[in-house]
VEXVEX-375852 format. One record per residue: residue number from 1; x negated, y negated, z of N, C-alpha, C in turn. Coordinates in steps of 0.001 Angstrom, whole numbers, padded with zeros to 6 digits, always signed. Layout:
N
<rec i="NUM" n_px="X" n_py="Y" n_pz="Z" ca_px="X" ca_py="Y" ca_pz="Z" c_px="X" c_py="Y" c_pz="Z"/>
...
END
This chain:
64
<rec i="1" n_px="-204979" n_py="+070614" n_pz="-044178" ca_px="-205649" ca_py="+070603" ca_pz="-042912" c_px="-205808" c_py="+069150" c_pz="-042459"/>
<rec i="2" n_px="-205469" n_py="+068901" n_pz="-041226" ca_px="-205638" ca_py="+067563" ca_pz="-040658" c_px="-207106" c_py="+067343" c_pz="-040283"/>
<rec i="3" n_px="-207481" n_py="+066108" n_pz="-040219" ca_px="-208860" ca_py="+065790" ca_pz="-039859" c_px="-209216" c_py="+066284" c_pz="-038458"/>
<rec i="4" n_px="-208250" n_py="+066268" n_pz="-037541" ca_px="-208533" ca_py="+066768" ca_pz="-036191" c_px="-208900" c_py="+068249" c_pz="-036235"/>
<rec i="5" n_px="-208220" n_py="+069015" n_pz="-037056" ca_px="-208543" ca_py="+070439" ca_pz="-037205" c_px="-209902" c_py="+070603" c_pz="-037884"/>
<rec i="6" n_px="-210162" n_py="+069792" n_pz="-038897" ca_px="-211451" ca_py="+069844" ca_pz="-039578" c_px="-212591" c_py="+069632" c_pz="-038581"/>
<rec i="7" n_px="-212499" n_py="+068569" n_pz="-037781" ca_px="-213572" ca_py="+068269" ca_pz="-036834" c_px="-213651" c_py="+069299" c_pz="-035720"/>
<rec i="8" n_px="-212535" n_py="+069858" n_pz="-035340" ca_px="-212542" ca_py="+070937" ca_pz="-034357" c_px="-213327" c_py="+072134" c_pz="-034888"/>
<rec i="9" n_px="-213108" n_py="+072473" n_pz="-036151" ca_px="-213849" ca_py="+073584" ca_pz="-036763" c_px="-215329" c_py="+073262" c_pz="-036895"/>
<rec i="10" n_px="-215638" n_py="+072040" n_pz="-037304" ca_px="-217047" ca_py="+071637" ca_pz="-037418" c_px="-217736" c_py="+071745" c_pz="-036056"/>
<rec i="11" n_px="-217102" n_py="+071222" n_pz="-035023" ca_px="-217684" ca_py="+071258" ca_pz="-033681" c_px="-217824" c_py="+072677" c_pz="-033157"/>
<rec i="12" n_px="-216842" n_py="+073517" n_pz="-033445" ca_px="-216899" ca_py="+074909" ca_pz="-033005" c_px="-218031" c_py="+075647" c_pz="-033729"/>
<rec i="13" n_px="-218203" n_py="+075371" n_pz="-034999" ca_px="-219215" ca_py="+076063" ca_pz="-035791" c_px="-220638" c_py="+075596" c_pz="-035493"/>
<rec i="14" n_px="-220822" n_py="+074288" n_pz="-035353" ca_px="-222170" ca_py="+073738" ca_pz="-035258" c_px="-222521" c_py="+073124" c_pz="-033901"/>
<rec i="15" n_px="-221531" n_py="+072914" n_pz="-033057" ca_px="-221747" ca_py="+072139" ca_pz="-031840" c_px="-221542" c_py="+070671" c_pz="-032176"/>
<rec i="16" n_px="-221107" n_py="+069889" n_pz="-031232" ca_px="-220703" ca_py="+068507" ca_pz="-031498" c_px="-221828" c_py="+067658" c_pz="-032088"/>
<rec i="17" n_px="-223013" n_py="+067740" n_pz="-031514" ca_px="-224114" ca_py="+066901" ca_pz="-031991" c_px="-224567" c_py="+067300" c_pz="-033388"/>
<rec i="18" n_px="-224752" n_py="+068588" n_pz="-033611" ca_px="-225226" ca_py="+069032" ca_pz="-034917" c_px="-224143" c_py="+068857" c_pz="-035977"/>
<rec i="19" n_px="-222880" n_py="+069027" n_pz="-035624" ca_px="-221782" ca_py="+068817" ca_pz="-036584" c_px="-221806" c_py="+067391" c_pz="-037108"/>
<rec i="20" n_px="-222050" n_py="+066453" n_pz="-036226" ca_px="-222134" ca_py="+065046" ca_pz="-036620" c_px="-223301" c_py="+064821" c_pz="-037583"/>
<rec i="21" n_px="-224420" n_py="+065449" n_pz="-037293" ca_px="-225591" ca_py="+065332" ca_pz="-038155" c_px="-225346" c_py="+065958" c_pz="-039523"/>
<rec i="22" n_px="-224759" n_py="+067135" n_pz="-039536" ca_px="-224436" ca_py="+067806" ca_pz="-040804" c_px="-223521" c_py="+066916" c_pz="-041634"/>
<rec i="23" n_px="-222505" n_py="+066377" n_pz="-041015" ca_px="-221529" ca_py="+065551" ca_pz="-041731" c_px="-222159" c_py="+064276" c_pz="-042292"/>
<rec i="24" n_px="-223081" n_py="+063724" n_pz="-041578" ca_px="-223690" ca_py="+062453" ca_pz="-041967" c_px="-224847" c_py="+062626" c_pz="-042946"/>
<rec i="25" n_px="-225641" n_py="+063680" n_pz="-042775" ca_px="-226929" ca_py="+063773" ca_pz="-043459" c_px="-227040" c_py="+064820" c_pz="-044559"/>
<rec i="26" n_px="-226247" n_py="+065857" n_pz="-044522" ca_px="-226418" ca_py="+066961" ca_pz="-045476" c_px="-225599" c_py="+066709" c_pz="-046746"/>
<rec i="27" n_px="-226278" n_py="+066675" n_pz="-047870" ca_px="-225624" ca_py="+066477" ca_pz="-049163" c_px="-225207" c_py="+067838" c_pz="-049710"/>
<rec i="28" n_px="-223961" n_py="+067959" n_pz="-050111" ca_px="-223439" ca_py="+069211" ca_pz="-050639" c_px="-223198" c_py="+069073" c_pz="-052144"/>
<rec i="29" n_px="-223854" n_py="+069921" n_pz="-052906" ca_px="-223692" ca_py="+069905" ca_pz="-054353" c_px="-222262" c_py="+070171" c_pz="-054778"/>
<rec i="30" n_px="-221587" n_py="+071047" n_pz="-054040" ca_px="-220210" ca_py="+071378" ca_pz="-054399" c_px="-219231" c_py="+070231" c_pz="-054144"/>
<rec i="31" n_px="-219711" n_py="+069187" n_pz="-053465" ca_px="-218900" ca_py="+067985" ca_pz="-053265" c_px="-219384" c_py="+066864" c_pz="-054178"/>
<rec i="32" n_px="-220058" n_py="+067249" n_pz="-055242" ca_px="-220538" ca_py="+066255" ca_pz="-056194" c_px="-221697" c_py="+065430" c_pz="-055674"/>
<rec i="33" n_px="-222484" n_py="+066028" n_pz="-054781" ca_px="-223625" ca_py="+065319" ca_pz="-054239" c_px="-223278" c_py="+064386" c_pz="-053101"/>
<rec i="34" n_px="-222124" n_py="+064577" n_pz="-052509" ca_px="-221689" ca_py="+063740" ca_pz="-051379" c_px="-221957" c_py="+064457" c_pz="-050060"/>
<rec i="35" n_px="-222037" n_py="+063682" n_pz="-049006" ca_px="-222044" ca_py="+064243" ca_pz="-047659" c_px="-220600" c_py="+064528" c_pz="-047259"/>
<rec i="36" n_px="-220424" n_py="+065219" n_pz="-046155" ca_px="-219079" ca_py="+065458" ca_pz="-045628" c_px="-218391" c_py="+064119" c_pz="-045351"/>
<rec i="37" n_px="-219094" n_py="+063215" n_pz="-044676" ca_px="-218506" ca_py="+061906" ca_pz="-044375" c_px="-218132" c_py="+061168" c_pz="-045657"/>
<rec i="38" n_px="-219003" n_py="+061220" n_pz="-046649" ca_px="-218730" ca_py="+060550" ca_pz="-047916" c_px="-217521" c_py="+061128" c_pz="-048626"/>
<rec i="39" n_px="-217433" n_py="+062449" n_pz="-048646" ca_px="-216307" ca_py="+063110" ca_pz="-049308" c_px="-214993" c_py="+062773" c_pz="-048616"/>
<rec i="40" n_px="-214991" n_py="+062800" n_pz="-047298" ca_px="-213765" ca_py="+062469" ca_pz="-046567" c_px="-213399" c_py="+060996" c_pz="-046755"/>
<rec i="41" n_px="-214400" n_py="+060125" n_pz="-046771" ca_px="-214150" ca_py="+058687" ca_pz="-046943" c_px="-213564" c_py="+058375" c_pz="-048319"/>
<rec i="42" n_px="-213955" n_py="+059134" n_pz="-049322" ca_px="-213406" ca_py="+058879" ca_pz="-050664" c_px="-212063" c_py="+059556" c_pz="-050871"/>
<rec i="43" n_px="-211598" n_py="+060287" n_pz="-049857" ca_px="-210262" ca_py="+060856" ca_pz="-049911" c_px="-210175" c_py="+062319" c_pz="-050280"/>
<rec i="44" n_px="-211308" n_py="+063024" n_pz="-050316" ca_px="-211255" ca_py="+064463" ca_pz="-050590" c_px="-210423" c_py="+065157" c_pz="-049521"/>
<rec i="45" n_px="-209734" n_py="+066199" n_pz="-049921" ca_px="-208921" ca_py="+066997" ca_pz="-049009" c_px="-209819" c_py="+067655" c_pz="-047963"/>
<rec i="46" n_px="-209452" n_py="+067553" n_pz="-046703" ca_px="-210262" ca_py="+068095" ca_pz="-045615" c_px="-210465" c_py="+069596" c_pz="-045765"/>
<rec i="47" n_px="-209461" n_py="+070321" n_pz="-046238" ca_px="-209582" ca_py="+071770" ca_pz="-046432" c_px="-210632" c_py="+072071" c_pz="-047498"/>
<rec i="48" n_px="-210656" n_py="+071303" n_pz="-048571" ca_px="-211651" ca_py="+071506" ca_pz="-049621" c_px="-213055" c_py="+071204" c_pz="-049096"/>
<rec i="49" n_px="-213171" n_py="+070185" n_pz="-048278" ca_px="-214476" ca_py="+069846" ca_pz="-047686" c_px="-214911" c_py="+070963" c_pz="-046745"/>
<rec i="50" n_px="-213983" n_py="+071470" n_pz="-045948" ca_px="-214312" ca_py="+072572" ca_pz="-045045" c_px="-214774" c_py="+073797" c_pz="-045837"/>
<rec i="51" n_px="-214106" n_py="+074111" n_pz="-046918" ca_px="-214521" ca_py="+075248" ca_pz="-047754" c_px="-215928" c_py="+075034" c_pz="-048302"/>
<rec i="52" n_px="-216244" n_py="+073810" n_pz="-048687" ca_px="-217590" ca_py="+073503" ca_pz="-049186" c_px="-218625" c_py="+073703" c_pz="-048078"/>
<rec i="53" n_px="-218303" n_py="+073282" n_pz="-046865" ca_px="-219196" ca_py="+073488" ca_pz="-045725" c_px="-219385" c_py="+074981" c_pz="-045477"/>
<rec i="54" n_px="-218300" n_py="+075725" n_pz="-045506" ca_px="-218365" ca_py="+077173" ca_pz="-045282" c_px="-219274" c_py="+077845" c_pz="-046302"/>
<rec i="55" n_px="-219141" n_py="+077451" n_pz="-047539" ca_px="-219960" ca_py="+078026" ca_pz="-048602" c_px="-221438" c_py="+077654" c_pz="-048414"/>
<rec i="56" n_px="-221690" n_py="+076414" n_pz="-048141" ca_px="-223068" ca_py="+075919" ca_pz="-048009" c_px="-223801" c_py="+076555" c_pz="-046831"/>
<rec i="57" n_px="-223100" n_py="+076770" n_pz="-045732" ca_px="-223731" ca_py="+077246" ca_pz="-044507" c_px="-223394" c_py="+078696" c_pz="-044172"/>
<rec i="58" n_px="-222835" n_py="+079428" n_pz="-045124" ca_px="-222488" ca_py="+080843" ca_pz="-044922" c_px="-221687" c_py="+081070" c_pz="-043640"/>
<rec i="59" n_px="-220671" n_py="+080252" n_pz="-043456" ca_px="-219787" ca_py="+080399" ca_pz="-042295" c_px="-219006" c_py="+081699" c_pz="-042461"/>
<rec i="60" n_px="-218937" n_py="+082527" n_pz="-041409" ca_px="-218209" ca_py="+083789" ca_pz="-041507" c_px="-216767" c_py="+083590" c_pz="-041966"/>
<rec i="61" n_px="-216283" n_py="+084516" n_pz="-042754" ca_px="-214949" ca_py="+084415" ca_pz="-043348" c_px="-213860" c_py="+084229" c_pz="-042290"/>
<rec i="62" n_px="-214029" n_py="+084796" n_pz="-041130" ca_px="-212996" ca_py="+084669" ca_pz="-040080" c_px="-212816" c_py="+083214" c_pz="-039625"/>
<rec i="63" n_px="-213799" n_py="+082374" n_pz="-039923" ca_px="-213741" ca_py="+080958" ca_pz="-039543" c_px="-213144" c_py="+080066" c_pz="-040613"/>
<rec i="64" n_px="-212864" n_py="+080622" n_pz="-041771" ca_px="-212320" ca_py="+079817" ca_pz="-042867" c_px="-210904" c_py="+079527" c_pz="-042542"/>
END
């Protein structure tokens, strides 16, 4: 998954402002205690980060 698709999904799911906040502020245990921004910055695969977000926030399966 490209980063543009990742951010498109984040914005669609949370809205642009809240998606930015989630990415910056919410620590996900499944990402080793990293935020979305931190995980992407260290080179984690965007699809894996998206799956972690989906799990953490109970995103409907149709959005995965």
